[in-house]
TILO-965114 format. One record per residue (C-alpha): residue in one letter; residue number from 0; x, y, z. Coordinates in nm, 3 decimals, decimal comma. Example, Ala and Ser with C-alpha at 12.3 -4.5 7.8 and 13.67 -1.06 7.14 Angstrom:
+------+-----+---------+---------+---------+
: code : pos :    east :   north :      up :
+------+-----+---------+---------+---------+
:    a :   0 :   1,230 :  -0,450 :   0,780 :
:    s :   1 :   1,367 :  -0,106 :   0,714 :
+------+-----+---------+---------+---------+
This chain:
+------+-----+---------+---------+---------+
: code : pos :    east :   north :      up :
+------+-----+---------+---------+---------+
:    m :   0 :  -1,170 :  -1,947 :   0,480 :
:    s :   1 :  -1,152 :  -2,285 :   0,321 :
:    q :   2 :  -0,991 :  -2,205 :   0,010 :
:    t :   3 :  -0,704 :  -2,101 :   0,219 :
:    k :   4 :  -0,403 :  -2,312 :   0,308 :
:    p :   5 :   0,005 :  -2,298 :   0,281 :
:    a :   6 :   0,095 :  -2,345 :  -0,034 :
:    k :   7 :   0,294 :  -2,677 :  -0,179 :
:    l :   8 :   0,669 :  -2,634 :  -0,247 :
:    t :   9 :   0,567 :  -2,779 :  -0,577 :
:    e :  10 :   0,322 :  -2,499 :  -0,652 :
:    i :  11 :   0,573 :  -2,231 :  -0,603 :
:    l :  12 :   0,832 :  -2,407 :  -0,813 :
:    k :  13 :   0,589 :  -2,442 :  -1,044 :
:    s :  14 :   0,483 :  -2,063 :  -1,049 :
:    l :  15 :   0,878 :  -1,949 :  -1,075 :
:    a :  16 :   0,921 :  -2,182 :  -1,302 :
:    a :  17 :   0,644 :  -2,062 :  -1,529 :
:    n :  18 :   0,865 :  -1,692 :  -1,522 :
:    y :  19 :   1,196 :  -1,884 :  -1,632 :
:    q :  20 :   1,307 :  -1,603 :  -1,802 :
:    i :  21 :   1,439 :  -1,497 :  -1,465 :
:    i :  22 :   1,743 :  -1,693 :  -1,516 :
:    k :  23 :   1,838 :  -1,399 :  -1,738 :
:    v :  24 :   1,851 :  -1,118 :  -1,395 :
:    k :  25 :   2,177 :  -1,108 :  -1,241 :
:    p :  26 :   2,231 :  -1,384 :  -0,967 :
:    s :  27 :   2,285 :  -1,126 :  -0,693 :
:    l :  28 :   1,937 :  -1,005 :  -0,731 :
:    i :  29 :   1,788 :  -1,322 :  -0,761 :
:    f :  30 :   1,964 :  -1,445 :  -0,454 :
:    f :  31 :   1,817 :  -1,143 :  -0,280 :
:    l :  32 :   1,462 :  -1,195 :  -0,377 :
:    l :  33 :   1,433 :  -1,548 :  -0,273 :
:    q :  34 :   1,587 :  -1,426 :   0,070 :
:    y :  35 :   1,340 :  -1,180 :   0,093 :
:    m :  36 :   1,070 :  -1,448 :  -0,001 :
:    k :  37 :   1,212 :  -1,711 :   0,264 :
:    k :  38 :   1,060 :  -1,396 :   0,517 :
:    f :  39 :   0,724 :  -1,516 :   0,413 :
:    k :  40 :   0,507 :  -1,791 :   0,423 :
:    v :  41 :   0,292 :  -1,866 :   0,088 :
:    l :  42 :  -0,037 :  -1,886 :   0,082 :
:    n :  43 :  -0,301 :  -2,041 :  -0,141 :
:    v :  44 :  -0,583 :  -1,795 :  -0,138 :
:    g :  45 :  -0,838 :  -1,941 :  -0,408 :
:    g :  46 :  -0,571 :  -2,059 :  -0,624 :
:    n :  47 :  -0,347 :  -1,764 :  -0,582 :
:    l :  48 :  -0,012 :  -1,809 :  -0,446 :
:    v :  49 :   0,033 :  -1,501 :  -0,228 :
:    l :  50 :   0,353 :  -1,396 :  -0,049 :
:    h :  51 :   0,194 :  -1,035 :   0,089 :
:    s :  52 :  -0,063 :  -0,794 :  -0,055 :
:    h :  53 :   0,188 :  -0,553 :  -0,127 :
:    l :  54 :   0,310 :  -0,749 :  -0,444 :
:    p :  55 :   0,077 :  -0,962 :  -0,692 :
:    p :  56 :   0,003 :  -1,360 :  -0,666 :
:    l :  57 :   0,373 :  -1,504 :  -0,755 :
:    n :  58 :   0,113 :  -1,773 :  -1,022 :
:    s :  59 :  -0,025 :  -1,399 :  -1,186 :
:    k :  60 :   0,027 :  -1,234 :  -1,490 :
:    a :  61 :   0,078 :  -0,896 :  -1,281 :
:    y :  62 :   0,374 :  -1,137 :  -1,140 :
:    s :  63 :   0,456 :  -1,220 :  -1,475 :
:    r :  64 :   0,472 :  -0,829 :  -1,567 :
:    f :  65 :   0,705 :  -0,751 :  -1,309 :
:    v :  66 :   0,930 :  -1,048 :  -1,400 :
:    n :  67 :   0,970 :  -0,905 :  -1,776 :
:    e :  68 :   0,867 :  -0,531 :  -1,734 :
:    h :  69 :   1,070 :  -0,379 :  -1,404 :
:    l :  70 :   1,316 :  -0,656 :  -1,380 :
:    l :  71 :   1,434 :  -0,722 :  -1,683 :
:    q :  72 :   1,353 :  -0,473 :  -1,907 :
:    k :  73 :   1,423 :  -0,199 :  -1,638 :
:    i :  74 :   1,146 :   0,008 :  -1,768 :
:    s :  75 :   1,143 :   0,388 :  -1,596 :
:    g :  76 :   0,769 :   0,347 :  -1,499 :
:    p :  77 :   0,593 :   0,287 :  -1,178 :
:    s :  78 :   0,549 :  -0,072 :  -1,050 :
:    h :  79 :   0,268 :   0,042 :  -0,759 :
:    a :  80 :  -0,006 :   0,297 :  -0,768 :
:    q :  81 :  -0,298 :   0,396 :  -0,541 :
:    i :  82 :  -0,602 :   0,605 :  -0,649 :
:    g :  83 :  -0,865 :   0,782 :  -0,412 :
:    l :  84 :  -1,162 :   0,657 :  -0,580 :
:    t :  85 :  -1,364 :   0,913 :  -0,363 :
:    n :  86 :  -1,247 :   1,176 :  -0,110 :
:    a :  87 :  -1,610 :   1,083 :   0,056 :
:    c :  88 :  -1,595 :   0,909 :   0,383 :
:    p :  89 :  -1,832 :   0,885 :   0,707 :
:    q :  90 :  -1,517 :   0,868 :   0,949 :
:    n :  91 :  -1,292 :   1,116 :   1,064 :
:    c :  92 :  -0,935 :   0,979 :   1,122 :
:    q :  93 :  -0,734 :   1,165 :   1,361 :
:    y :  94 :  -0,422 :   1,106 :   1,170 :
:    c :  95 :  -0,608 :   1,100 :   0,796 :
:    y :  96 :  -0,362 :   1,152 :   0,501 :
:    n :  97 :  -0,575 :   1,262 :   0,299 :
:    k :  98 :  -0,734 :   1,520 :   0,524 :
:    n :  99 :  -0,939 :   1,837 :   0,396 :
:    r : 100 :  -0,823 :   1,755 :   0,026 :
:    h : 101 :  -1,074 :   1,941 :  -0,243 :
:    g : 102 :  -1,134 :   2,003 :  -0,591 :
:    k : 103 :  -1,342 :   1,849 :  -0,822 :
:    i : 104 :  -1,345 :   1,466 :  -0,846 :
:    l : 105 :  -1,275 :   1,243 :  -1,112 :
:    d : 106 :  -1,557 :   1,079 :  -1,247 :
:    t : 107 :  -1,557 :   0,725 :  -1,361 :
:    e : 108 :  -1,446 :   0,720 :  -1,695 :
:    t : 109 :  -1,132 :   0,939 :  -1,600 :
:    i : 110 :  -1,051 :   0,690 :  -1,362 :
:    i : 111 :  -1,072 :   0,369 :  -1,603 :
:    r : 112 :  -0,865 :   0,575 :  -1,868 :
:    l : 113 :  -0,646 :   0,645 :  -1,576 :
:    i : 114 :  -0,599 :   0,297 :  -1,488 :
:    r : 115 :  -0,525 :   0,213 :  -1,889 :
:    e : 116 :  -0,231 :   0,490 :  -1,902 :
:    l : 117 :  -0,083 :   0,338 :  -1,563 :
:    k : 118 :  -0,048 :  -0,052 :  -1,695 :
:    k : 119 :   0,065 :   0,088 :  -2,014 :
:    m : 120 :   0,339 :   0,255 :  -1,807 :
:    g : 121 :   0,451 :  -0,032 :  -1,606 :
:    v : 122 :   0,204 :  -0,083 :  -1,308 :
:    l : 123 :   0,078 :  -0,360 :  -1,206 :
:    w : 124 :  -0,010 :  -0,327 :  -0,858 :
:    i : 125 :  -0,298 :  -0,065 :  -0,763 :
:    g : 126 :  -0,463 :   0,028 :  -0,443 :
:    f : 127 :  -0,816 :   0,149 :  -0,418 :
:    t : 128 :  -0,800 :   0,442 :  -0,103 :
:    g : 129 :  -1,045 :   0,698 :  -0,065 :
:    g : 130 :  -1,199 :   0,856 :   0,130 :
:    e : 131 :  -1,384 :   0,526 :   0,171 :
:    p : 132 :  -1,365 :   0,360 :  -0,176 :
:    l : 133 :  -1,697 :   0,147 :  -0,157 :
:    l : 134 :  -1,851 :   0,482 :  -0,129 :
:    q : 135 :  -1,771 :   0,530 :  -0,540 :
:    k : 136 :  -2,092 :   0,419 :  -0,703 :
:    d : 137 :  -1,930 :   0,222 :  -0,991 :
:    i : 138 :  -1,628 :   0,084 :  -0,777 :
:    v : 139 :  -1,742 :  -0,254 :  -0,991 :
:    k : 140 :  -1,725 :  -0,132 :  -1,331 :
:    i : 141 :  -1,383 :   0,011 :  -1,229 :
:    t : 142 :  -1,239 :  -0,299 :  -1,071 :
:    e : 143 :  -1,353 :  -0,466 :  -1,380 :
:    s : 144 :  -1,201 :  -0,261 :  -1,585 :
:    a : 145 :  -0,830 :  -0,322 :  -1,514 :
:    g : 146 :  -0,820 :  -0,630 :  -1,616 :
:    d : 147 :  -0,624 :  -0,999 :  -1,528 :
:    d : 148 :  -0,243 :  -0,826 :  -1,527 :
:    v : 149 :  -0,287 :  -0,612 :  -1,250 :
:    a : 150 :  -0,326 :  -0,733 :  -0,887 :
:    l : 151 :  -0,599 :  -0,492 :  -0,720 :
:    k : 152 :  -0,598 :  -0,419 :  -0,345 :
:    l : 153 :  -0,872 :  -0,247 :  -0,186 :
:    f : 154 :  -0,840 :  -0,044 :   0,166 :
:    t : 155 :  -1,161 :  -0,016 :   0,353 :
:    t : 156 :  -1,297 :   0,120 :   0,661 :
:    g : 157 :  -1,596 :  -0,125 :   0,553 :
:    c : 158 :  -1,897 :   0,105 :   0,537 :
:    t : 159 :  -2,171 :   0,029 :   0,362 :
:    l : 160 :  -2,034 :  -0,325 :   0,265 :
:    t : 161 :  -2,292 :  -0,540 :   0,161 :
:    p : 162 :  -2,249 :  -0,938 :   0,091 :
:    q : 163 :  -2,355 :  -0,896 :  -0,228 :
:    l : 164 :  -2,115 :  -0,595 :  -0,330 :
:    a : 165 :  -1,817 :  -0,753 :  -0,185 :
:    a : 166 :  -1,896 :  -1,080 :  -0,391 :
:    d : 167 :  -1,972 :  -0,853 :  -0,679 :
:    l : 168 :  -1,570 :  -0,697 :  -0,662 :
:    k : 169 :  -1,425 :  -1,073 :  -0,596 :
:    n : 170 :  -1,585 :  -1,127 :  -0,949 :
:    a : 171 :  -1,447 :  -0,843 :  -1,117 :
:    g : 172 :  -1,118 :  -0,929 :  -1,012 :
:    l : 173 :  -1,041 :  -0,769 :  -0,682 :
:    k : 174 :  -0,712 :  -1,002 :  -0,509 :
:    y : 175 :  -0,693 :  -0,802 :  -0,160 :
:    v : 176 :  -0,861 :  -0,651 :   0,107 :
:    s : 177 :  -0,753 :  -0,457 :   0,386 :
:    v : 178 :  -1,001 :  -0,329 :   0,654 :
:    s : 179 :  -0,900 :  -0,061 :   0,880 :
:    l : 180 :  -0,872 :  -0,171 :   1,195 :
:    d : 181 :  -0,630 :   0,039 :   1,461 :
:    h : 182 :  -0,702 :  -0,140 :   1,834 :
:    w : 183 :  -0,793 :  -0,428 :   1,950 :
:    q : 184 :  -1,065 :  -0,242 :   2,211 :
:    a : 185 :  -1,373 :  -0,112 :   2,035 :
:    e : 186 :  -1,359 :   0,223 :   2,206 :
:    e : 187 :  -1,009 :   0,343 :   2,136 :
:    h : 188 :  -1,029 :   0,211 :   1,782 :
:    d : 189 :  -1,366 :   0,435 :   1,737 :
:    q : 190 :  -1,236 :   0,719 :   1,913 :
:    g : 191 :  -0,905 :   0,701 :   1,691 :
:    r : 192 :  -1,149 :   0,697 :   1,391 :
:    r : 193 :  -1,390 :   0,967 :   1,523 :
:    y : 194 :  -1,656 :   0,755 :   1,423 :
:    p : 195 :  -1,919 :   0,555 :   1,693 :
:    g : 196 :  -1,958 :   0,202 :   1,544 :
:    a : 197 :  -1,602 :   0,184 :   1,337 :
:    f : 198 :  -1,540 :  -0,157 :   1,523 :
:    r : 199 :  -1,809 :  -0,299 :   1,484 :
:    t : 200 :  -1,856 :  -0,228 :   1,113 :
:    a : 201 :  -1,513 :  -0,313 :   1,083 :
:    l : 202 :  -1,570 :  -0,677 :   1,222 :
:    k : 203 :  -1,864 :  -0,713 :   1,045 :
:    a : 204 :  -1,688 :  -0,646 :   0,684 :
:    i : 205 :  -1,416 :  -0,861 :   0,759 :
:    e : 206 :  -1,673 :  -1,149 :   0,825 :
:    i : 207 :  -1,831 :  -1,069 :   0,475 :
:    f : 208 :  -1,537 :  -1,059 :   0,291 :
:    k : 209 :  -1,421 :  -1,400 :   0,441 :
:    e : 210 :  -1,743 :  -1,545 :   0,384 :
:    t : 211 :  -1,708 :  -1,437 :   0,000 :
:    g : 212 :  -1,426 :  -1,687 :  -0,067 :
:    g : 213 :  -1,145 :  -1,663 :  -0,277 :
:    l : 214 :  -1,033 :  -1,273 :  -0,097 :
:    h : 215 :  -0,718 :  -1,249 :   0,092 :
:    v : 216 :  -0,842 :  -1,101 :   0,350 :
:    g : 217 :  -0,629 :  -0,846 :   0,624 :
:    v : 218 :  -0,626 :  -0,534 :   0,832 :
:    s : 219 :  -0,491 :  -0,231 :   0,771 :
:    a : 220 :  -0,394 :  -0,083 :   1,095 :
:    v : 221 :  -0,193 :   0,219 :   1,157 :
:    l : 222 :   0,002 :   0,212 :   1,495 :
:    s : 223 :   0,108 :   0,520 :   1,747 :
:    r : 224 :   0,461 :   0,527 :   1,863 :
:    e : 225 :   0,300 :   0,425 :   2,214 :
:    m : 226 :   0,161 :   0,099 :   2,133 :
:    i : 227 :   0,500 :   0,042 :   1,961 :
:    r : 228 :   0,683 :   0,139 :   2,239 :
:    n : 229 :   0,446 :  -0,031 :   2,514 :
:    g : 230 :   0,457 :  -0,378 :   2,383 :
:    e : 231 :   0,113 :  -0,294 :   2,233 :
:    v : 232 :   0,163 :  -0,447 :   1,909 :
:    e : 233 :   0,233 :  -0,762 :   2,039 :
:    i : 234 :  -0,131 :  -0,768 :   2,225 :
:    f : 235 :  -0,328 :  -0,663 :   1,926 :
:    l : 236 :  -0,154 :  -0,895 :   1,699 :
:    g : 237 :  -0,319 :  -1,163 :   1,894 :
:    f : 238 :  -0,611 :  -1,029 :   1,907 :
:    l : 239 :  -0,636 :  -1,026 :   1,510 :
:    a : 240 :  -0,470 :  -1,370 :   1,464 :
:    g : 241 :  -0,785 :  -1,485 :   1,655 :
:    l : 242 :  -1,007 :  -1,290 :   1,371 :
:    e : 243 :  -0,834 :  -1,572 :   1,151 :
:    i : 244 :  -0,752 :  -1,302 :   0,874 :
:    h : 245 :  -0,425 :  -1,373 :   0,626 :
:    e : 246 :  -0,282 :  -1,071 :   0,689 :
:    a : 247 :  -0,180 :  -0,784 :   0,913 :
:    w : 248 :  -0,047 :  -0,502 :   0,709 :
:    l : 249 :   0,088 :  -0,235 :   0,989 :
:    s : 250 :   0,157 :   0,066 :   0,946 :
:    e : 251 :   0,285 :   0,391 :   1,201 :
:    a : 252 :   0,086 :   0,685 :   1,219 :
:    k : 253 :   0,295 :   0,904 :   0,977 :
:    p : 254 :   0,339 :   1,308 :   0,971 :
:    s : 255 :   0,154 :   1,374 :   0,689 :
:    i : 256 :  -0,060 :   1,625 :   0,854 :
:    d : 257 :   0,027 :   1,938 :   1,094 :
:    v : 258 :  -0,075 :   1,778 :   1,380 :
:    y : 259 :   0,179 :   1,513 :   1,347 :
:    w : 260 :   0,468 :   1,745 :   1,246 :
:    n : 261 :   0,613 :   1,664 :   1,622 :
:    e : 262 :   0,915 :   1,443 :   1,770 :
:    d : 263 :   0,672 :   1,308 :   1,993 :
:    k : 264 :   0,445 :   1,116 :   1,755 :
:    v : 265 :   0,748 :   1,031 :   1,475 :
:    i : 266 :   0,899 :   0,657 :   1,546 :
:    s : 267 :   1,227 :   0,633 :   1,569 :
:    e : 268 :   1,494 :   0,408 :   1,351 :
:    e : 269 :   1,477 :   0,167 :   1,664 :
:    d : 270 :   1,120 :   0,224 :   1,689 :
:    r : 271 :   1,107 :   0,035 :   1,315 :
:    i : 272 :   1,380 :  -0,205 :   1,349 :
:    r : 273 :   1,143 :  -0,325 :   1,689 :
:    l : 274 :   0,851 :  -0,393 :   1,422 :
:    v : 275 :   1,098 :  -0,543 :   1,149 :
:    q : 276 :   1,200 :  -0,802 :   1,405 :
:    l : 277 :   0,863 :  -0,870 :   1,540 :
:    q : 278 :   0,751 :  -0,927 :   1,153 :
:    d : 279 :   1,027 :  -1,189 :   1,119 :
:    r : 280 :   1,050 :  -1,321 :   1,424 :
:    y : 281 :   0,628 :  -1,351 :   1,369 :
:    n : 282 :   0,650 :  -1,506 :   1,033 :
:    k : 283 :   0,824 :  -1,795 :   1,133 :
:    t : 284 :   0,587 :  -1,985 :   1,319 :
:    a : 285 :   0,225 :  -1,790 :   1,277 :
:    n : 286 :  -0,076 :  -1,875 :   1,033 :
:    m : 287 :  -0,151 :  -1,486 :   0,979 :
:    t : 288 :   0,106 :  -1,293 :   0,814 :
:    i : 289 :   0,290 :  -0,927 :   0,919 :
:    n : 290 :   0,358 :  -0,708 :   0,664 :
:    y : 291 :   0,478 :  -0,378 :   0,810 :
:    l : 292 :   0,543 :  -0,118 :   0,567 :
:    g : 293 :   0,867 :  -0,006 :   0,718 :
:    h : 294 :   0,975 :  -0,356 :   0,647 :
:    f : 295 :   0,922 :  -0,339 :   0,305 :
:    e : 296 :   1,066 :  -0,003 :   0,267 :
:    g : 297 :   1,362 :  -0,017 :   0,521 :
:    s : 298 :   1,731 :   0,005 :   0,385 :
:    e : 299 :   1,778 :  -0,370 :   0,425 :
:    h : 300 :   1,538 :  -0,413 :   0,138 :
:    f : 301 :   1,366 :  -0,181 :  -0,112 :
:    g : 302 :   1,358 :   0,131 :   0,086 :
:    c : 303 :   1,119 :   0,406 :  -0,007 :
:    n : 304 :   0,948 :   0,376 :  -0,327 :
:    a : 305 :   0,773 :   0,748 :  -0,285 :
:    g : 306 :   0,778 :   0,906 :  -0,656 :
:    h : 307 :   1,012 :   0,656 :  -0,780 :
:    k : 308 :   0,818 :   0,330 :  -0,850 :
:    m : 309 :   0,505 :   0,436 :  -0,672 :
:    v : 310 :   0,271 :   0,697 :  -0,748 :
:    y : 311 :  -0,083 :   0,821 :  -0,590 :
:    i : 312 :  -0,343 :   1,006 :  -0,760 :
:    d : 313 :  -0,606 :   1,182 :  -0,541 :
:    a : 314 :  -0,975 :   1,152 :  -0,589 :
:    f : 315 :  -0,918 :   1,523 :  -0,735 :
:    g : 316 :  -0,659 :   1,400 :  -1,015 :
:    e : 317 :  -0,384 :   1,569 :  -0,831 :
:    v : 318 :  -0,027 :   1,331 :  -0,806 :
:    s : 319 :   0,154 :   1,271 :  -0,518 :
:    p : 320 :   0,475 :   1,051 :  -0,464 :
:    c : 321 :   0,268 :   0,829 :  -0,223 :
:    v : 322 :  -0,070 :   0,888 :  -0,030 :
:    f : 323 :   0,174 :   1,016 :   0,295 :
:    t : 324 :   0,299 :   1,269 :   0,108 :
:    p : 325 :   0,109 :   1,602 :   0,148 :
:    m : 326 :   0,217 :   1,745 :  -0,228 :
:    t : 327 :   0,116 :   1,769 :  -0,579 :
:    f : 328 :   0,330 :   1,789 :  -0,888 :
:    g : 329 :   0,008 :   1,817 :  -1,148 :
:    n : 330 :  -0,345 :   1,742 :  -1,227 :
:    v : 331 :  -0,410 :   1,396 :  -1,455 :
:    n : 332 :  -0,675 :   1,657 :  -1,562 :
:    e : 333 :  -0,484 :   1,864 :  -1,678 :
:    k : 334 :  -0,148 :   1,700 :  -1,787 :
:    s : 335 :  -0,074 :   1,326 :  -1,890 :
:    i : 336 :   0,025 :   1,109 :  -1,585 :
:    e : 337 :   0,319 :   0,985 :  -1,782 :
:    t : 338 :   0,439 :   1,341 :  -1,803 :
:    i : 339 :   0,398 :   1,432 :  -1,423 :
:    f : 340 :   0,525 :   1,087 :  -1,326 :
:    s : 341 :   0,839 :   1,169 :  -1,536 :
:    e : 342 :   0,907 :   1,511 :  -1,364 :
:    m : 343 :   0,839 :   1,379 :  -1,049 :
:    k : 344 :   1,059 :   1,042 :  -1,051 :
:    a : 345 :   1,360 :   1,317 :  -1,173 :
:    l : 346 :   1,334 :   1,456 :  -0,840 :
:    f : 347 :   1,283 :   1,113 :  -0,614 :
:    p : 348 :   1,607 :   0,892 :  -0,685 :
:    s : 349 :   1,496 :   0,689 :  -0,374 :
:    e : 350 :   1,642 :   0,572 :  -0,066 :
:    g : 351 :   1,645 :   0,366 :   0,208 :
:    c : 352 :   1,399 :   0,504 :   0,465 :
:    c : 353 :   1,076 :   0,686 :   0,431 :
:    f : 354 :   1,046 :   0,986 :   0,299 :
:    m : 355 :   0,785 :   1,144 :   0,510 :
:    n : 356 :   0,940 :   1,025 :   0,809 :
:    k : 357 :   1,259 :   1,200 :   0,709 :
:    n : 358 :   1,167 :   1,515 :   0,597 :
:    y : 359 :   0,831 :   1,628 :   0,758 :
:    k : 360 :   1,011 :   1,939 :   0,916 :
:    l : 361 :   1,068 :   2,090 :   0,525 :
:    f : 362 :   0,665 :   2,053 :   0,489 :
:    q : 363 :   0,598 :   2,269 :   0,808 :
:    k : 364 :   0,850 :   2,550 :   0,599 :
:    y : 365 :   0,669 :   2,506 :   0,281 :
:    n : 366 :   0,317 :   2,498 :   0,378 :
:    r : 367 :   0,094 :   2,812 :   0,307 :
:    g : 368 :  -0,218 :   2,716 :   0,513 :
:    n : 369 :  -0,287 :   2,464 :   0,176 :
:    t : 370 :  -0,380 :   2,158 :   0,242 :
:    i : 371 :  -0,141 :   1,992 :  -0,001 :
:    l : 372 :   0,172 :   2,211 :  -0,130 :
:    r : 373 :   0,109 :   2,321 :  -0,484 :
:    r : 374 :   0,371 :   2,186 :  -0,749 :
:    e : 375 :   0,599 :   2,492 :  -0,729 :
:    e : 376 :   0,581 :   2,477 :  -0,361 :
:    s : 377 :   0,646 :   2,104 :  -0,377 :
:    i : 378 :   0,942 :   2,177 :  -0,628 :
:    s : 379 :   1,127 :   2,412 :  -0,366 :
:    l : 380 :   1,117 :   2,161 :  -0,112 :
:    m : 381 :   1,283 :   1,932 :  -0,312 :
:    n : 382 :   1,531 :   2,145 :  -0,388 :
:    e : 383 :   1,646 :   2,139 :   0,029 :
:    v : 384 :   1,576 :   1,753 :   0,033 :
:    q : 385 :   1,923 :   1,565 :   0,076 :
:    f : 386 :   1,862 :   1,153 :   0,002 :
:    g : 387 :   2,062 :   0,930 :   0,152 :
:    p : 388 :   2,194 :   0,602 :   0,001 :
:    l : 389 :   1,970 :   0,318 :  -0,208 :
:    a : 390 :   1,837 :   0,076 :  -0,017 :
:    k : 391 :   2,009 :  -0,292 :  -0,112 :
:    f : 392 :   1,736 :  -0,398 :  -0,355 :
:    f : 393 :   1,804 :  -0,101 :  -0,558 :
:    q : 394 :   2,178 :  -0,085 :  -0,517 :
:    l : 395 :   2,171 :  -0,410 :  -0,648 :
:    f : 396 :   1,895 :  -0,306 :  -0,939 :
:    y : 397 :   2,105 :  -0,017 :  -1,042 :
:    h : 398 :   2,454 :  -0,120 :  -1,042 :
+------+-----+---------+---------+---------+
């Protein structure tokens, strides 16, 4: 981690000044973004000025695109996308949002074309997921094809990682990596992942990525409601800080599959606020960044972007609002991603809370035993959804 240090104020100001056109954005929106930025320490990771891994580096071409295309031009396309590079995975996580999806796997050239089309629509941040994306034999070629005007993040269990592959991915343009790790005790993590040695594999992968140099290295952790309520998250964060990683990317277990369609497993607003406050408190003093998804998508910040500024394309080409929503609005092998997204976005105005946490009971109602809701079922479900007020950012953005 020798290439990591807190960014100097002059570096931050220089990167912001490079996007001087932001002065054309209305003052209230600029003030909101500055207040949000103050909740994080900007890290200089191999020359990249990073607020957190859900946003492009502040001194990158991708960040300039955010300012020009989304803040100023206000294009209608998505800013963020996740792509399932494969559905194969040696692990079998209890809460896996992708469990049992099936179909014909997208080939490499289709994925490369898809990335090109997503960028034309406005996507400036792409997460590679799966399954285990490292099992896609052309992952380096796919990474390189994205170019330097989009921020790429890899979500991985660490399975099959080698030092050479980590170096090749970094050289191909990968900026961020999150290794899956859900507990500080090996037996607990392995049990949740249903894979002996998962904990050991994750720790080894973290070390390999750290030793590669120039990569923003984090952990992607899925928290149970019990961990949140029993005060175990603080213990876990202490363990993660000891790993000397850049970031802990946190999310609660989402009600994306039938075994989680249960009030006893879904977090409450009080649980979310507890993690939001923990993040803000932690980030004031600690070197490791806490980046809780419920902080980003809360009503006080950016809200839920599913189907609005976020899109997920699974390994079979099915298009969903986000990785946690077991529904499809079309397949990229049958219709263009631009058309599918446009039709989907008309049904997703965004709001200040997680779509799945709020509406999982509707998925219980419309599920007919399929792994995900088909397009017709998805549209029927959406006709019953009642969206609440926009989050603070979109209130300022649209009004």
